[in-house]
C-alpha positions as CSV (number, residue, x, y, z in Angstrom):
1,M,0.0,0.0,0.0
2,T,1.3,3.4,-0.9
3,K,1.8,5.6,2.2
4,A,0.1,9.0,2.5
5,F,1.7,12.3,1.8
6,A,4.1,13.4,4.6
7,S,1.8,16.2,5.7
8,A,-1.5,14.1,5.6
9,G,-0.9,12.7,9.1
10,D,0.3,16.0,10.7
11,M,-2.9,17.0,12.6
12,E,-1.2,18.5,15.7
13,E,-2.1,22.2,16.3
14,K,0.9,24.5,16.0
15,E,1.8,27.1,18.5
16,T,1.6,30.6,17.1
17,S,3.7,33.7,17.7
18,F,3.1,37.4,17.0
19,T,6.4,39.2,16.9
20,E,7.1,42.9,16.4
21,I,9.8,43.2,13.8
22,G,9.6,47.0,13.4
23,P,7.5,49.9,14.6
24,G,3.9,48.8,14.0
25,L,5.1,45.8,11.9
26,Y,4.4,42.2,13.0
27,A,5.1,38.6,11.9
28,F,2.5,36.0,12.6
29,T,4.3,32.7,12.7
30,A,3.3,29.1,13.5
31,Q,6.1,26.6,13.8
32,G,6.6,26.1,10.0
33,D,3.0,26.7,9.0
34,P,2.4,29.6,6.6
35,N,3.1,33.0,8.0
36,S,1.2,36.3,7.7
37,G,2.4,39.8,8.2
38,V,0.8,43.0,9.6
39,I,1.6,46.6,8.7
40,I,0.0,49.2,10.8
41,G,-0.3,52.7,9.2
42,D,-1.6,56.0,10.5
43,D,-5.2,55.2,10.0
44,S,-5.4,51.6,8.7
45,V,-3.8,48.2,8.5
46,M,-2.5,46.0,5.7
47,V,-2.3,42.2,6.1
48,V,0.2,40.2,4.1
49,E,-1.0,36.7,3.3
50,A,-4.5,35.6,4.2
51,Q,-4.0,32.0,5.5
52,A,-5.7,28.9,4.2
53,T,-9.2,29.4,5.7
54,P,-11.3,32.1,7.4
55,R,-10.8,30.0,10.6
56,L,-7.0,30.5,10.5
57,A,-7.4,34.1,9.4
58,R,-9.3,34.9,12.5
59,K,-6.3,33.9,14.6
60,V,-4.3,36.6,12.8
61,I,-7.2,39.1,13.3
62,E,-7.2,38.3,17.0
63,C,-3.5,39.1,17.2
64,I,-4.1,42.4,15.3
65,R,-6.9,43.4,17.7
66,G,-4.5,42.9,20.6
67,V,-2.3,45.8,19.2
68,T,-4.7,48.1,17.3
69,D,-8.3,48.8,16.5
70,K,-7.6,50.4,13.2
71,P,-9.5,48.9,10.2
72,I,-8.0,46.4,7.9
73,T,-8.2,48.1,4.6
74,H,-5.7,46.2,2.5
75,L,-4.8,42.5,2.0
76,A,-1.6,41.9,0.0
77,L,-1.1,38.4,-1.4
78,T,2.5,37.4,-2.4
79,H,1.3,34.6,-4.8
80,Y,-1.7,32.4,-5.6
81,H,-1.3,29.3,-3.5
82,A,-4.4,28.1,-1.7
83,V,-2.8,28.0,1.8
84,R,-2.0,31.7,1.3
85,V,-5.2,33.1,-0.1
86,L,-8.3,31.2,0.7
87,G,-8.8,32.8,4.1
88,A,-9.2,36.3,2.5
89,S,-12.9,36.7,3.2
90,A,-12.4,36.9,7.0
91,Y,-10.6,40.2,6.7
92,E,-13.3,42.0,4.8
93,A,-10.6,44.2,3.3
94,P,-11.8,46.6,0.6
95,Q,-8.5,46.2,-1.3
96,V,-7.0,42.8,-2.2
97,L,-3.7,43.2,-4.0
98,M,-1.9,40.7,-6.2
99,S,0.5,40.9,-9.2
100,D,-1.0,40.6,-12.6
101,T,0.9,37.3,-13.1
102,A,-0.4,35.8,-9.8
103,R,-4.0,36.7,-10.9
104,A,-3.4,35.0,-14.2
105,M,-2.3,31.9,-12.3
106,V,-5.5,31.9,-10.3
107,V,-7.3,31.8,-13.6
108,E,-5.1,29.1,-15.0
109,R,-4.6,26.8,-12.0
110,G,-6.3,28.2,-8.9
111,Q,-9.0,25.6,-8.5
112,E,-6.6,22.8,-9.3
113,D,-4.1,24.1,-6.7
114,W,-6.9,24.3,-4.1
115,D,-8.0,20.7,-4.7
116,S,-4.3,19.5,-4.6
117,E,-3.4,21.4,-1.4
118,F,-6.6,20.3,0.3
119,D,-5.4,16.7,0.0
120,R,-1.9,17.4,1.0
121,F,-2.6,19.6,4.1
122,P,-5.8,18.5,5.8
123,R,-5.0,20.2,9.0
124,L,-4.6,23.6,7.4
125,F,-8.0,23.3,5.7
126,Q,-10.1,22.5,8.8
127,G,-13.1,24.7,8.6
128,H,-12.9,24.8,4.8
129,E,-16.7,24.9,4.5
130,E,-16.5,28.7,5.2
131,I,-14.4,29.4,2.1
132,P,-16.7,31.2,-0.3
133,G,-14.6,30.3,-3.4
134,L,-11.4,31.3,-5.1
135,T,-9.8,34.6,-3.9
136,W,-9.7,37.3,-6.6
137,P,-7.8,40.6,-6.2
138,T,-9.5,43.9,-6.5
139,T,-6.3,45.5,-7.7
140,T,-3.3,44.1,-9.7
141,F,0.0,45.5,-11.0
142,T,3.1,44.6,-12.9
143,G,6.6,45.6,-11.6
144,R,5.9,47.9,-8.7
145,M,3.0,49.5,-6.8
146,T,3.0,51.8,-3.8
147,V,0.3,52.1,-1.2
148,F,0.1,54.8,1.5
149,L,-1.5,53.9,4.8
150,G,-1.7,57.5,5.9
151,R,1.9,58.7,5.7
152,R,3.3,55.2,5.9
153,R,4.6,54.0,2.5
154,V,4.3,50.4,1.5
155,D,6.0,49.1,-1.7
156,L,4.8,46.0,-3.5
157,M,7.5,44.7,-5.8
158,Q,8.2,42.0,-8.3
159,V,11.9,41.4,-8.0
160,G,12.1,38.1,-9.9
161,R,10.7,34.6,-10.3
162,A,11.3,32.2,-7.5
163,H,8.6,30.3,-5.5
164,T,6.2,31.1,-8.4
165,A,6.3,33.2,-11.5
166,G,4.1,35.8,-9.9
167,D,5.9,36.4,-6.6
168,V,5.6,39.8,-4.9
169,V,7.7,41.1,-1.9
170,I,6.4,43.9,0.3
171,G,8.7,46.5,1.7
172,V,8.2,49.2,4.4
173,P,11.1,51.6,3.7
174,D,10.7,53.7,6.9
175,A,11.6,50.6,9.0
176,R,13.7,48.6,6.5
177,V,11.4,45.7,6.9
178,M,10.3,43.2,4.2
179,F,7.6,40.5,3.9
180,T,8.9,38.0,1.3
181,G,6.3,35.3,1.1
182,D,7.8,31.9,0.2
183,I,10.8,33.3,-1.6
184,V,12.6,33.2,1.7
185,E,12.2,30.6,4.4
186,Y,13.8,30.0,7.8
187,Q,14.4,26.5,9.1
188,S,11.7,25.3,6.8
189,A,11.9,23.6,3.5
190,C,11.2,25.6,0.4
191,Y,8.3,24.3,-1.6
192,C,9.6,24.4,-5.2
193,G,6.8,22.5,-7.0
194,D,5.8,25.6,-8.9
195,G,9.1,27.3,-8.7
196,H,11.9,28.5,-11.0
197,Y,15.1,27.1,-9.7
198,R,17.6,28.9,-11.9
199,D,16.0,32.3,-11.2
200,W,15.5,31.9,-7.5
201,P,19.1,32.7,-6.3
202,T,19.1,35.9,-8.4
203,T,15.8,36.9,-6.9
204,I,17.2,36.4,-3.4
205,E,20.1,38.7,-4.3
206,A,17.7,41.3,-5.4
207,I,16.1,41.2,-2.0
208,R,19.5,41.4,-0.3
209,A,20.3,44.5,-2.4
210,L,17.4,46.2,-0.8
211,A,19.2,45.8,2.6
212,P,16.3,44.8,4.8
213,E,17.0,44.9,8.5
214,A,14.2,42.5,9.3
215,I,12.1,40.0,7.2
216,A,8.9,38.1,7.8
217,P,9.6,35.0,5.8
218,G,7.1,32.6,4.3
219,R,7.6,30.0,6.9
220,G,9.7,29.9,10.1
221,D,10.6,32.5,12.7
222,A,10.8,36.2,12.1
223,L,14.2,37.4,11.0
224,V,15.4,40.4,13.0
225,G,18.8,42.0,12.4
226,A,21.1,42.0,9.4
227,E,23.0,38.9,10.5
228,M,19.9,36.7,10.8
229,V,18.4,38.1,7.6
230,N,21.6,37.3,5.6
231,R,21.9,33.8,7.1
232,A,18.3,33.0,6.0
233,L,19.0,34.4,2.5
234,D,22.1,32.2,2.2
235,N,20.3,29.1,3.6
236,T,17.4,29.5,1.2
237,T,19.8,29.8,-1.7
238,D,21.7,26.7,-0.5
239,F,18.4,24.8,-0.3
240,V,17.3,25.7,-3.8
241,R,20.7,24.9,-5.4
242,S,21.3,21.7,-3.4
243,T,17.9,20.4,-4.6
244,Y,18.3,21.4,-8.2
245,R,21.9,20.4,-9.0
246,P,21.8,16.6,-8.3
247,V,18.4,16.3,-10.0
248,A,19.6,18.1,-13.1
249,Q,22.6,15.8,-13.3
250,V,20.4,12.8,-13.2
251,A,18.1,14.3,-15.8
252,A,21.0,15.1,-18.1
253,R,22.2,11.5,-18.2
254,G,18.6,10.2,-18.8
255,G,17.9,8.9,-15.3
256,D,14.4,8.6,-14.0
257,L,12.5,10.4,-11.3
258,A,13.3,7.8,-8.6
259,E,17.0,8.1,-9.3
260,A,16.7,11.9,-9.1
261,M,15.0,11.6,-5.7
262,A,17.8,9.4,-4.4
263,A,20.4,11.8,-5.7
264,C,18.6,14.7,-4.1
265,R,18.3,13.0,-0.8
266,E,22.0,12.2,-0.8
267,V,22.8,15.9,-0.9
268,C,19.9,17.4,1.0
269,D,19.1,14.9,3.8
270,P,22.2,15.7,5.8
271,K,21.6,19.4,5.6
272,F,17.8,19.9,5.7
273,S,16.0,16.7,6.9
274,D,15.1,18.4,10.2
275,Y,13.5,21.4,8.4
276,A,9.7,21.9,8.7
277,I,7.8,20.2,5.9
278,Y,10.9,18.8,4.3
279,E,9.5,15.4,3.6
280,H,6.3,16.9,2.3
281,C,8.1,19.2,-0.2
282,L,10.8,16.8,-1.4
283,P,8.8,14.8,-4.0
284,F,7.2,17.9,-5.5
285,N,10.6,19.7,-5.5
286,V,12.3,16.8,-7.3
287,A,9.6,16.5,-9.9
288,R,9.8,20.2,-10.7
289,A,13.6,20.2,-10.8
290,Y,13.5,17.3,-13.2
291,D,11.1,19.2,-15.4
292,E,13.1,22.4,-15.4
293,A,16.3,20.5,-16.1
294,Q,14.6,19.2,-19.2
295,G,13.7,22.7,-20.4
296,I,10.1,22.9,-19.1
297,D,10.0,26.6,-18.1
298,T,6.4,26.9,-17.1
299,P,5.6,24.5,-14.1
300,R,3.1,21.9,-15.0
301,I,-0.2,22.2,-13.1
302,W,-0.4,20.1,-10.0
303,T,-3.8,18.4,-9.6
304,A,-5.0,16.0,-7.0
305,A,-4.7,13.2,-9.6
306,R,-1.1,14.2,-10.6
307,D,0.0,14.4,-7.0
308,K,-1.0,10.8,-6.4
309,E,0.5,9.5,-9.7
310,M,3.8,11.1,-8.8
311,W,3.7,9.9,-5.2
312,E,2.9,6.3,-6.2
313,A,5.7,6.3,-8.8
314,L,8.2,7.4,-6.2
315,Q,6.9,4.8,-3.7
316,G,7.3,2.0,-6.2
């Protein structure tokens, strides 16, 4: 019998933290589960990442209400993945922001991604009955967009492909703080199943060039101070390169996916096996690396059926 996805049996509730990473700036983290960010302006609040369900979003809202009663007027979504966006309705934010590319990906693969992730992460989708449907932005942009929360400036930027083709980072220049989504992780595996391996390190360097003094990453603890920020940037780059290179070598000599998985494990297990969601991400990461090494630039759409076919093949 084929065993279940690595995350399918993870039903233990995670302990959450709400950490101030700059004046009026917070990271909501949950032991390797998807993070959210909070930006408090003069008269309103922007939330970064919605969480997977309204149930989880209300945990973020509860933390916000512990520090401010200002209205939540903006919800910024760094990319299209279901675990990031489907809790959006709980915030009742008049403005939902996303890149043009990310919106196009909702059109192209949003429902398939929802169905796929629902099977992979049952704990994150508890209370899914409240989700009203796919999350659609009210405002989109290409390249760069600036929002003012009173006098506080917030920059939404596309600095390169990485976790997805539509990734956005959010910067608050008055505090040198950034919210990077899943481009940057800390002590958590990168999910690369929809990623762009060869672009990812360059995108990380574009973030480094902005000299953030604190980052709320996609998963893992808040990163405060230049030393911790740079260590996380370096570790994320190492994870991406360590995953891609052995898989690309197997693909180049005509090896199959199972051989690619073994080669990847040989390099990555000693360095990353204790990272959050490592075992969950690994098969998807190997499959995407194998495709990219064969010249498939646009990641193939993951469906619940494709997930199972890939998983069964790797289990033999």
